[in-house]
N, C-alpha and C positions, 0 to 999 in steps of 0.2 A: 504494500500500500504506500502511496505517496500523497501527501496532503498539501493543498494550497491554502495558505492562511492570510487573511486580511485582518488588520487590527492586532497584529502579532506582538506588538510591544505594550499592549494594554494589560490591565490587571489579570483578566481571565486568559486572554490570548497568549501571553508569555508563558503562563503555566501549562497551557495545552501544548505549546511547542516544545517546551522542555520535557514534558512527560512523554511526548512522542519520541524524543531523542533517547530517553531511557529505555524505550521499547524498540530501539533501532529502526524507527519509522522515518523515512525521509520527509522533509518539509521544505517547500518553497514559500517564502514570506515576502510580501510586498511591504516595503518600509519607506518612510520619508527620509530618515536619517540613518545611513548605514553604520556610522561610528557608534551612535547610541544603541542601535539594534545589536551590534556585535557583542556589546557588553551584556545585554539582557538575554539574548537567544543565540549563543555562540555556535550552536550546532546546525542552525538552519541555513539553507541556501538563500541568500538575500538578493532581492531585486529592488533596487532603489527607484522609486517612482511615485506616481500619483494614482490613487484608486479611482479617480474620475477619468483617467486616461485609458481608453480601451486597449491600446497597444501594451501598456504596462500590466494591465489586468490579464491580458492574453498571455503575456510572457510568464506570468506567475502560475497560471492554471495549466498551461500546456504540459502534457505528459503526466498530469496528476490524475488521481482516481476519485478524489473527493475534495470538497471545499469546506473550510471552516471560517466563519466570520465572527470576530469579536468586536466589530466596529461599533462605536458608541455614537452619541450625539454631540456632547460637549458644546451645546448652544450653537451648532452649525447644522446646515442641511446636507452635510457630507453623506450621511447614511441614505437618505431618500434619493440622492443623486447617484450614489454608487451602486445601489442594488440593481437597477435596470442594466447597468454596464456589466455587472457580474453575471446576471442571468443570461444576457446576450452572448457573453463570452463562453459560458458553460454550454449553451446550445451549440455554438460554433464548433466546440471541440468534443461534443458528445459526452460531457460529464454530467451525470444525473443527480448526484447527491450533494446536498448542502446542509450544514448545521450552523445555526446562528444563535447569538445571544440577544434576546429581546428584553422586555421589561414586563413585570407583573401587571402593569396598567393595561396591556392589550389582551389580557385574558378575559374570559366571559365573566360578567357580573353575576353574583349569586342573588342579588336583591332586586335587580331590574332586568328581566328577560329581554334579550335583544340588544343589550348595552355592553360596552366594555367597562372594566373596572375603573379606568381613569375618568370615565364619564359619570361616575356615581360617587356616593359618599364612602364607598369601600376604600377608595384611594385617599391617602392623607396628603398627597401632593397638591398644592394649589396651582402650580404651573403645569401645563399640559403639553408644552412644546416637545419634550423628549418622547412622550408617549405617542404623539401624533407622528413623529418621525419613524418610530418603530412600527406604528400601524401602517404607514405607507409601505414599508419594507415587507410586512406580513402580507398585505394585499397583493403586492407585486409577485411574491412567491406563490401565493395561493392561486393566482391567475396563470402561472407558468406551468410547464409540463414537467418540472423538476420534482424529485423526491426530496422534500425539504422537512426540516424539523426546527422549530424555534423554541429554545429553552428560555423560560421567563422567570428569573429569580426575583424574589421580593427584595427588600432592603439588603444591600450587599456590602457588609463591612469587610475590611481586610481580615485575613485569618487563614490558618492552615485547614486542611481537610480533616474533619472529625468523624466523617462517615455517618452522621446523623441527618440523612437526607430524606425528605418526604417529597413525593411528586404526585401530580394529578393532571390528566389530560384536559386541556382547555380551561382549567380553573386553578386558582391558588389553593393549596391544601388548607383546610379549615384551621383558623387561628394561626396561620403562617405569619411570622413577624420578621424573620431575617434568615439569611443563609450566607456562610462565609464564601469569600472568593475561592478558597481552596476546594471547598465542596462543590461549588458550581463548576469549576474547571474539571474536577474529577468526573462529575456527571457528564459533562460535555465530551470528555475523552472516551468515556464508556460508550456514549451514543455513537461516536465516530466509529468505534470498533464493532459494536453490536447491532446498530440500526434497528432499534426497538420501536421507534415512534415516527413512522413515516407520515408526512402531511398533517401534522398536528402541532399545536402549541403545548408546551409542558410546563406547568407551574411548579416552581421549586421553593422549598423552605426547609427549615430544620423541623 
């Protein structure tokens, strides 16, 4: 297996890349700053470029079997702009599977049928920009022919994997409050290997 990774120097992405290295799995990683990336993910084959540039994305995914995206929002529209580029590139090179990190805000609401959590009082966040960016990515994937999985952790503090992971398809586990970066990365890596949840969102919490 060879994995193409976007968002490889992020909190979750870097852990996924380094775990792949421990399992002797090859990784192509598209990064903005090669020097910074070499310190964080020394085992990956680095492609320096821009995730909004189709040629850079294609150079990253070419020859890979699966795509992992840990791209976040960080008050930009990078995610919503990048996802169509990634999807088109995957179609071009006949790569079918993609696992991404989303947000619990785009899971189904338990209290308002037909709504997302970020649209209801279930979400504690007042700002909806990040959720709307992730929703765009979700809808783009759902409308594609790809086999996609979106992992949707709730509040995501730094921390190592403790193994206390609960998950639920399309909903946040009941009373889910948080999950560490380490546990989220572990769940993501397991999904890359095992492909348990095709074409669904998966809510994650402790």
